[in-house]
N, C-alpha and C positions, 0 to 999 in steps of 0.2 A: 636533325630533321625536325621541321616544324609540324606540330600536330594540327591536322585538319579537322574542323568541327569539334572544338573543345567542348567539354561538358557544359550544358546549359543549366540554368536555374531549374531544379527538379520540380518546383511548384507548378511548372507548365504541365507536367505529366501526372500530377497528384490525383486527378479525377478522370476516370474513364467515362466520358460523357456521351458515348454511343447510346442511342435509343435501342438498346439490345435487351432482350428478355433474360439473357444469361449474365450473371454477375461475374465480374472478372477482377483479378488482381493486377494493378498496373505494375509494369516492370520497366525500368530504365536500363537499356543495354549499354554496355561499355562502348563509347564511340569508336568507330573505325579510325585507326591511325592511317593517314594517307600522306601523299606527297606534299611537299611545300614548294613553290619555288620558281626560278627566273630563267627565261630562256634567252639564248643568245642567237646565234646564227643569223639574226636579223641585224642589219646595219642600223646604228653604229654598234661595233663589237663591244661586249660587256665582259669584264673580268669576273669569273665565277669561281668560288671555292667549292669543290665537288661535294664536300660533306654537307653543305648548306642546301643542296638541291637546286631546283629551278622553278621559278614562277614566271609565267608569261601572261600579261594582262590584255584583255580584249574589251573594247567599248564601242558603242554606237557612234561616238564622235572620234574614234581612233583613226589611225592612218597606217596602212600596210607598209609604208616606207619607214616607219618608226621601229624602235627596238622592242617594244612590249613592256618597257619599264614604266612604272608610275612616276610622273614628274614630281620633283620636289615642290613644296608649297611656294607660290609666287614665282616659280620658274617660267621662262618664256615657253611658248608652245612650239618648240622645235623638236620635241621628242615626247613620247608617251605610249599609250596602249595601241595595239594593232586594231584593225577594223573588222577582220574576218577570221573565222575558225580555220579556213583553208591556209591562211598565212601562218597562223600559229602551228598548224600541223606541219607545214613545210619547214618552219624554223626548227621543230623538233627533229625532223629528218636530217637537216643539216648538222644539228648538234650530234646526232648518232653517228654520222659519217666521220666526225672529228674524233670520236672515241666513245667509250661506254657512257651511258647516262649516269649522273651522280647518284650516290646512295641516297635514298629517299625519294627519288623520282622527279617527275615533272607535273606541275599543276598549270592548267590553262584556266585562268580565272576571268569570268565574264562579269562586267559591271551591269547593273540593272538597265533594262531597256528592251525594246522590241527589235529583233534582228530578222529582217525579211531576207530570206535566203534566195540567191539567184540560181543556186544549184544545190543538190544534196551534198552534205559533208561525207566524203568517201574516205574511209580508213581501210588500209590493207595491211598485210603482214609486217611490212617495214615500219608501220606506225605503232607497233607493239611496245609495251614496257616489259619489265621483268619482275620476278617476285620481289627482289630487293629495290627495284627502281620502277614502280608502277607509274602510269600516266593517268591523270584525272582531268576531265573537262567539267568545270563546276561553275555554278552561279555564286557570285560573292555573297548574295543574300538569297536564301532559298525562295523560289516562287516569284522572283522579280525579273528573271530572264526568260524571254519568250523567243523560241525559234519558230519562225513562221514560214510555211510553204505556200503561202497565198499572197494575193495582192489586194491592198485596200482600194476600194472603188470610190471614186469621187465624181464630181460633175453631175450630180443628180438634178433633174429638172422635172417639172410637171409634165404630164402627158397632154398633148394638144391635138393629136390626130383624132379627128371625129369618128373615123371608122373603128378605131380601137376603143375609144371611149364608149361607143355604142354596144360593145360586146360585154360590158360590165354592168353590174347592178349599180343603181344610182349612188348608193353610199360609198362605193369604191372609187368613183371617178375622180374625186379631188384628193384621194389618199394615195393613189399609186404614183410612184415616181419612175423615171427612166434614166439610164446612164448608157452612154456610148462607149463600149469597151474598146472598140478599134481605135478610137481617138485617144485612148490611154495606153496604146501600144500592146493591147492584149488581143491576140488573134487566134489562139488555139482554144477552141470551144469544145472539141470532142463531139460525141453524139450519144444519144440514149439508144442503147441496143437491147434487144431481148436477151435474156439469159439462155445459154445453150442447154441448160438443164436446171432442175430445181435448186434453189439456194445459190445460184451462180449469176451474178450480175455486177456491174460496176456503176456507181453514181456519176463517175467522171467529175466534171466541174460542179462544185456546190457553192452555196452562199451561206455565210455565217454573219450573225449580227449580235452584238453584245456577248460574243464568245459562245453563242449557241447556234446549232444548225437551224436554218429556216426551212420551210416546207415548199417543195416544188408543187405548184398549184395543182390541186386535186379535187375530186368529188367522189364520195362525200368527204366533208372536212374531217370527220372522225369515223373510224370503223369502216364498215364494208356494206355493199349491197349483195343480195343473194341472187343466184341464177334460178329463174322460175322453171325453165325447161331447156334441155339440150336437144339440138336438131341434127347433129352429125350423122351421116349414114352408116358408120361402122360401129356396131355395138361393142361395149366392154362389160364384162361380168367377172368380178373378182370375188369369189366365194359369196355370191349373192348381192354384192354391191355393184349396181349397174350404172352405166353411163355411156358415153360415146367417145370415139377416138379423136374426132375433129373438134376444133374450137369454133363451133357455131351454136349460138344460144340466144334466147330471148331476154328482154329486159322489160321492166315495168316503168311506167311514168314517161315523161317527155323530156327529161333533163338532157339527154344526148342531142336534142334538137339544136341546142346552142353551141354545139361543137363543130358545126359546119365551118369549113375553112381552116380548121386546126391542122397543123402540118404533120405531127407525129404523135398521135394519140396512143398512149401506153396504158396497159392494164396490169396491175399486180394482184394476183389471185392465188388462192389455195384451191386448185382446180378439181382435184379428185380426193386426195387425202389432206387432212389439215396439217400434216407434217411435211408436205412437199409443195412449196410455193414456186412460182415462176413469174418473171416479168416478161410480158409478151406484147407484140405490136398489133394494133388494130388495122385490118385491111379495109374494111368497109362497115358502115352503119346504115341500115335500112330503117329510117325513122318511121316510115309508114307501117311496116310489118313489125317494128320493134325487134329487130334482129341484129346482133353484132357478129361479124365474121372476123376471126383473127388471121393474121398472116400464116401462110402454110408452113413456113420454116422460120424458126423452130416451132414445134408444137410441144405440148406437155406429154412427157413419156407415159404417164399413167392415164391420160384422157381427161374427160370433163364430165361432171355430173350435176344434176339439179340439186339445189340447196346449198351448194358451195358458194364461196364468197370472194369478192374482188373489189378494188376501187380503181378509178381512172386517174391518170396524172399526166403532167406535161401539157397543161391546157391553159393557154393565155386567158381564155374566157372564164376560167374558174378562180381567178384572183378575186376573192370575195371576203377575205378576212385578213387582219394583220398577221404578218409573218410569211405570207405566201409570195412566191416569185416565179418568174418565167423568163427564159432566155430565148430570144429569136436568134438562132445560130446563123442564119443567113445574113441578117442585117447587123449582127453584133450588138443588139440592143438588149439590155437587162431591165426588166420591169419588176418593181418591188413595192409592196405595201409595208413599210417599216412599222414595227410595233411601238416605236418611240421616235422622237426627232432623229432624223437620219444622221445628223452630225454627231450625235451622242453615242452611236453604237459601233463605230468602225466597221461598216459593211465590208466584208472580205470574201473573195472567191478563192477557192483552192486551185493551185497551179502545178506545183511540183509533184512528181510521183512518190517521192520519199523525202525524208528529212536527214536521216543518218544511216549509212550502211557500213558494216564492219565485217570484212571477210578475212578469216584466218588471223584475227587480231587477238592478242593475249595481254592480260594485265592492264586493261584500260577500263575506266569507269566514267560514266556520265552521271552527274549528280546535281539534284536540286533545280533542274531546268524544266520549263514548260515547252512541250513540243506539240504543234498543232497545225491544222489546215493544210493537209496534203491529200492528193487524190488516191494514194495507195496506202501501203503499210508504212508507218512513221519511222520505225527503227528496225533494221534487219541485221541480225547477228548470225553469221554462219562461220563455223570452224572456230579455231582458237580455244584458249582456256582462260578461265578466271577473268572474264569480261563481264561487267555489270551495268545495269541501268538502275540507279538507286535514288530514291526520294524524288523522282520526277513526276510530272503530270503529263499524260499523253491524252489528247482529246481531239475531237472533230477530225477524224481520219476517214478516208474514203475506202479503207479496207481494214486491216488489223492494226492494233497499237504496236505490237512487237512480234517479230518472228525470231525464235531463239534456237540456235543450234550449237554445234561444237561440244565442249566438255567442261563441266564445272562452271558454266556461265549462268547468270541469273538475272531475274527482275525482282527487285526487293523494295518494299516500302513505297510503291508508286500508286498514284491514282490514275485509273484508266477509264474513260467514259466518253459517251457520244461517239461510238465507234460504228462505222457502217457494217463491218463484219464483227469478228470476235476480238477478245482481249490479247492473249498471248498464245501463239502457236509454237509448241515445244516439240522438237524432234531431234533425238540424238541417242547414240548407243548402237551396238552391233548385235543384232538378233542371232546371227549365226553362232557367235561365240558367247552370247549373253553378257557382253561387256557393258557395264552401265556408263551412261554419260554424266550422271549426277548433275543434270540441269535442274534449276529450281525457280519456282515462282512463290515468293514468300511475303507475307504482310502487306498485300496489295488490296486496294479497294477497287473493285471491278464492277461497273454498273452501266446501265443504259447502253448495252452492246446489242448487236444484231439489228440496228435501226434501219438498215437498207436491205440486207439479206437476213431475214429473221430466223431462218431455219438452218440448223447445223453450223452455226457460227457462235460457238460457246465462249464463255469468259476465258477459259483455258482449254486448249486442245493439246493432248499429249500423245506422242508416239515414240517408238524406240524402246530403250531399255534403261531401267533404273533411274527414273526422274522423280522429282518431288514437287507437290503442290501443297502448301501449308500456310495456316494462319491468315487466309484471305477472307474477304467479305464479298459475296456475290449477291446482287439483287437487281430488280427491275430490268428484266429481259424477256423477250417473247418465247424463247426456247431454252435449251439446256444450258446449265452453267459450266459443266465439264464434260468433255467427250474424250475417250481415250482408246488406244490400242497398244499393242506391243507387250512388253513383259516387265514385271517387277517394279511397278510404279507405287509410290506411296502418296496417299491423299489424307492429310491429317490436320486437325484443329481449324478447319474452315467453317464458316457460317454461310448458310444459304437461305434466302427467303424471296418471295415475290418474283419468282422466275417461272418459266413455262406457262406464261399467261396467253400465249398465242397458239398453243397446240395441245392435243390430248394424248395421243399415242406417242408419248415423249417422256423423258426422264430428267430429273435434276442433274444426275450423273448418268452417263450413257456409254455402253460398250456392247459390241455384239459380233456374232457370226464368225467365230474362230475358236476352236477348242484348244489351240496352242498358245493363245495370248494369256499366259498364266502368271501367277505370283503376285497379284496386286493386293495391297493393304489399304482399306478404307476405315480409318479409325478416328474416334474422338472428334467427329464433326457434328454440327448442329443444323438440322434441316427443319424448316418450319414455315407454315403459312404459304403453302403452294397448292393450287387448286386446278390448274389446267384452263384451257380456253373456255370462257363462259361458265367456269365453275363445273365443268362436266368431267373432271378427273384427269389425272396423269399418273406418273410414277415417280418414285424417289430415286433410289439407286437401281437403275434399270440394266440388268444383265440380260440383254436381248439375244434371241436366236442362238441358243446353245453356247453362250459364253461361259467359260469354266474358270474355276480356281481363283475366285476373289474372296477375300476375307473381309466381312463387314462386322467390325468389332467396336463396341463402346461408343456408339453414336446415339444421338437423341433425335427422334423424329416426332414432330408435333404438327398435327393437321396436314398430313401428307398422304394422299391416296396411294395405295399399293407401294408402301414405303420401301420394302425390300422385295425386289422382283427378280425371280430366277426363271428365265424363259427357256426351259428345257436343257439347261447345262448340267455339267458334272462338277463335283468336288468343290462346291462353294460352301462357305461358312457364314452363318448369321448368328452371332454370339454376343451376349452381354450388352445388348442394345435396349434403349427405352423407347417404346412406342406409345404416344398419347394421342387419342382421338384420330387415329389413322384408319382408313377404310379401304382395304384391310391393312394390317401391319405387314403381312407376309403373303406373297403370291408365288406359287410354283406350278408350272405346267409341264406337260409332256408333248409339246407341239410336234416334235419329229415323229411321234407315233400317230399323228393325225394330219392336220392341215399342212404342216411343213415337212411331210415325208420326202418331198423332192430334195430336201437338204441332206439326206443320209449320205449319198455319194460325195456331196460337196464337202461335208465335214471330213471324210476320209481323204479327199484330195488336199484339203488345206493342211491337214496334219502331216501328210507325206511330203509337203513342200518344205518342211523344216527337218533338220537332222535329229529327230527326237530319240533315236536309238543310240546316238553317239554322245560323248561327253562334250560340254558339261550338261547337256539336256537330260540325259538319262539319270544323272544324279540329282539334278535340280528338280525335275518333275517326274518322279517314278511312275505316277499314275498314267502318264502317256503310254507307257509300255504295254498297258493292258486296256487302253481306251477302246480299241477296235474289237475286243473280245466280246462274244455274246451279242446281245441286242443293244448296241450302243445308242440306238434311238431313244431308249428309256433313260431318263436322267438318273444318275447314280452318285453315291458318295456325298450327298449334301447334308450338312449338319446344321441344326437349328437348336441352340442350347442357351440356357440361362438368360433369356430375354424377359423383359417386363412389358406387358401390354395392358394399358389402362384406358378404358373408353374405346369408342370406335368398334372395330371388328378385328379378331385375331388373324385367322388365316383363310386363304382362298387357294387351296391346294387341289389340283385336279386328281381324281382318284388314280389315274394311271401313273401319276408322278409320286404319289405318297409312298410306295415301297422304296423309293430311292432317297427318302429323307429320314434322317434320324432326329427325333425330337427328344430333348432331355432337359428337365429341370427348368422349364419356362414358367414364369409367374403370370397367369392370365386371369383377368377378371377379379383379382384380389387386390384390395387397396395397397399400393406399394408404399404409402406414407411418405409422399414427397414433402419437402420442407415448406414450400409455398406454391402450390400449383396454380393458384389464381394469378400470381405474378410471374408465372412461367419459370419458377425456380424448381427444377426437377431433380435436385440433389436429394438423396435418400436420408431419412432420419435414422438414428441409431437403432430404432426398433423396427425397421423395415423387414418384412419376412424374406425379402430377396437375399439378404446377407446369408441366411441359412442355406440357400441354394447354391452358394458359391459366387454370387454376383460380385464383380470387382468395381471399385470406385472409378467413376469417370471424372477425369481432371477438367471440370467445366471452366475453372478459372483460367485455363490456358487457351480456350477456344476463341478464335477470331483474331482481330487486329490487336497489336500491342504497341505501346509507345516506344519510340526508338529515334535515334538521330538519323536513321535512314527513312523515317516516315515522312512522306510529302506534306501531309497536313495532320493536325491534331488539335482538338478532339475531332472525331468523325461522327457525324450524325446521319441517321437514316431512319426511315419509317416504313412500316409494313403496309403493303397495298391492301385495300379493303377486299373482303371476300366477295366475288361476283355472284350475282343471282343467276342460276341456270335458266335458260329460256324455257318457256312453257310449251312451245311447239316448234315446228320446223326441223331442221337437220340436227 
């Protein structure tokens, strides 16, 4: 068997060049030994020795009638690599029909180039490898193979229609170009639709330039405008927060005057709560009265209130800066102000819904490939075992980067960014039997996610039982980094910063509203420099609405509001953490004894939906057997022990919740004697008073990304967002 990815010169990995405040020790992992090798099944037939395995070559100048072998030097061009992954897949199927795959497996090796897919690569159970004969689809050189779900747009011309030119500011008129998509064989344009609820929408067709998403023409160009007053006839009052049910509200200024004649004016707003956005369609604009009326269906479930914010988009007349575009779907004309010479940036629109789907596929790996420009989720893995996405880059998607199911499948060493929704959606395991799926997301760099649906589209979303999120770096996102439910998940050695900048009642990590989703471990993570929307605060690890039985152990929190948040739940542990300049470090409330009292029967209902009196539940979570005894509205069994709090504020514990919290051996307000706090090195000196309290060493050298042959890029550089200045007035 030929070794895949032989060890490289370790000097490449000798310096951990992340701009990270925590010092790390570089570690070069043993390379994964994978398949080597040559496929037949394609004509002409090739004689293969089974112990050598198979290698099948694919190239942009290949031919699906060829064998998939690399031609000998100076040979005539009568044979060579294949042209498509589908042909390679079918060749492997034919080889399997002839007998077992050779020991060592099969490698489909792609030469450098851009592969514009005509359809997603679909793998099913018959495309599986085995433990001894895995299948790998890999780039010959990492990062040089691009699987594209879009079409490059050509034929750009200046705009000459005087009526359209008159809609733009003078500086835009000679900068905007147009292209006829129908003339290029592109006819499916989709349509912009309102989301049926908050956080639910689809960008459909998008435009990318220089491998970055461009901006569908909007106003204002940055940020939002606020609602001066709401005019809907049906009042809404949520514990004193007042608004109206209908989307009718005033606006200031005269900017909407220029939108006359626009075909589908869309608004994206945070209409009542800043954690519940929605994209809605405008029905009418009364420029005389300065009133906007939204379409009746759908409306926002929570209503509308003054002071909330929105922006308008899908406006031809608002192309007023480089990078903005608009598509006239009726005429099939794309308008674009390119930020550089249009021929230098490969302007591309997304076309395909997905790039790769794997259903009930086992022992298959995608390695070292760039996957980009699709309208939905790029890679969908459902069912199967031991399937991996390794060392890949997934970017510019219209939904998620990866959906991950099955058992023992994983996403490892990947860079995931510019994602309309979240990074990886993980779901697997059996809650009835508490059987773990052992799915994992490891050593991934996940950033700039939630760019279209900013709320509840995290870097990683986890459900099911027994899954792991480890050694990842999350940053630059408007909402949460991790959202989870289910049981027995582990979140360890991750780094988080510069997230939750678009909401306040939100958390870096979030779970809530079920007393039976137990057994989670959150350990050895680094949370830092997170402030909330406009710097008005948010939460760190947010155990919302009676969430129970999470252990928060050995983490470092620096400049994180409400770093450890227990929202009325039971049996949570906050132990051996370091809190620096957090305001406060700890929050515990008794909400079910007050404003959330309506949840008392709901908690009972959700508990009784699972077999908690039966095995394995009764042994795994014995606290559930007594959860409903007494006044279970009062939080009980929470432990806060051996934590360090330096700077900021220690606790914000509601008096009704305090009897249900055990405090033990916390070091609060006493200098913990960090090694170098000015450089954000929060390791403890040997003379720290925390050691005498039983504080255990946090392995900071293991936190975050690590060098590996499965890492898509190295070194990884990232910077902390500046702390925003809270507004002096308004909402």
